[in-house]
N, C-alpha and C positions, 0 to 999 in steps of 0.2 A: 799611710805609713811613710815616714820621713826617710830620706836617703842617708844611709849610714856608711861612711867610708871604711871604718874598721870591719864592719860586717861584710861589705863588698869584697874587701881584700881577703878576709878569712874564708869566705865562700870560694873564691878563686883558688886560693892555696889548697883548700881541701879537695877540690876537683882535680887539680894537678897532681897532688899526692896520691889520690885514688888511682889515677891513670898510670903514673910512672913509678910509684914506690911499691907496687904489689907484683910479686913474681907471677902469680896466676891472676888472670883477668876473667872474671865471670860477672856479667852485668845482672845484678839483682835489683829488686825494687829500691833498696837502700842506695845502691850504686847509681841508679838512674836519678834519684833525688839529689845526690851529691853533684853529679855531672850537670844537672839542670841549674844548679846554683852558679855555674861558671858564666860570666858575662864579659870577660876580657878586662884588660887593664887600661884601656884607652882613656877613661875618665878619671883615672887616679894619677895625678901629677906627682903624688908622693912616691911613686915607683922610680921616677927619674930624678926627683928632687926630694930626698928623704927628710923627714922632720927630725930636728934635734931634740925638741921637747914636745910633750903632749899638747901644749897650747899652740904649737906651730900648725897642727892639723886643721885648726879652725880657719886658717888664712886661705 
């Protein structure tokens, strides 16, 4: 499976939303799956240097 920057970012955001946007926190199987998708933002330079166009992502 190829590395996908968009999916990586989406997985990280989903995990953060799961943790911080829910008033009640109960770790279910679905929650565990979402949290396992978090892998940090270190490899995503687009966080510090956002793309202006979709084609910038490929650089």
